[in-house]
C-alpha positions in Angstrom: 0.6 0.1 0.2 1.8 3.5 -1.2 -1.0 5.1 -0.3 -0.2 8.5 2.9 -2.8 9.4 5.4 -2.8 13.1 5.3 -1.6 14.6 8.8 -3.2 17.5 10.0 -0.3 18.5 12.0 1.9 19.3 8.8 -0.1 21.9 7.4 1.8 26.0 7.5 -1.1 26.9 9.3 -3.0 24.2 11.0 -5.7 25.9 13.0 -4.9 22.5 15.5 -1.8 23.6 15.9 -2.4 27.0 16.5 -0.8 28.7 20.2 -3.9 29.7 22.6 -3.9 31.6 24.9 -4.6 29.7 28.6 -7.3 32.5 29.8 -8.9 31.1 26.8 -8.6 27.4 27.4 -12.2 25.8 28.0 -10.1 22.8 31.2 -7.9 26.2 32.1 -9.4 25.8 35.1 -8.7 22.7 36.3 -6.4 21.3 38.2 -2.9 21.0 37.0 -2.1 18.1 35.6 0.6 15.3 36.8 3.0 16.3 33.0 2.6 19.9 33.8 3.7 19.4 38.1 6.4 16.8 37.1 7.8 19.6 33.7 7.1 23.4 36.2 9.2 21.5 39.0 12.2 20.5 36.5 12.5 24.1 35.2 12.4 25.1 38.9 15.2 23.2 39.6 17.4 24.2 36.4 16.3 27.9 37.2 17.2 27.3 41.6 14.0 28.6 42.6 11.3 27.1 44.6 7.8 25.4 43.0 5.1 27.7 43.2 2.7 26.7 46.7 -1.0 26.6 46.3 -3.4 24.9 44.1 -2.7 25.7 40.3 -5.0 25.1 37.2 -4.0 24.0 33.7 -4.0 28.0 32.3 -1.5 28.8 35.8 0.9 25.8 35.1 1.1 26.9 31.6 1.4 30.6 31.8 3.9 29.5 34.7 6.5 26.6 32.4 6.4 29.7 29.6 7.6 32.2 31.7 10.4 29.8 33.5 11.7 28.2 29.8 11.8 32.0 28.8 14.2 32.5 31.9 16.3 29.3 31.3 16.0 29.6 27.2 14.0 27.4 25.9 11.8 29.5 23.9 
């Protein structure tokens, strides 16, 4: 079989891959995911800063991850 399935992620301007503001996420108010918590902990450790305390939402975690990545030059 030589037919290949079309991968929409490879589209240059795929709407499904658009970066969305966490404030506009439908699930943004849900609790932080395990993957987000783990990645945020890793970034904080690398930056030598304390892990944020309190209950973070998915949107809060995403913003903090973006800030930490920028501080570490990982954008």
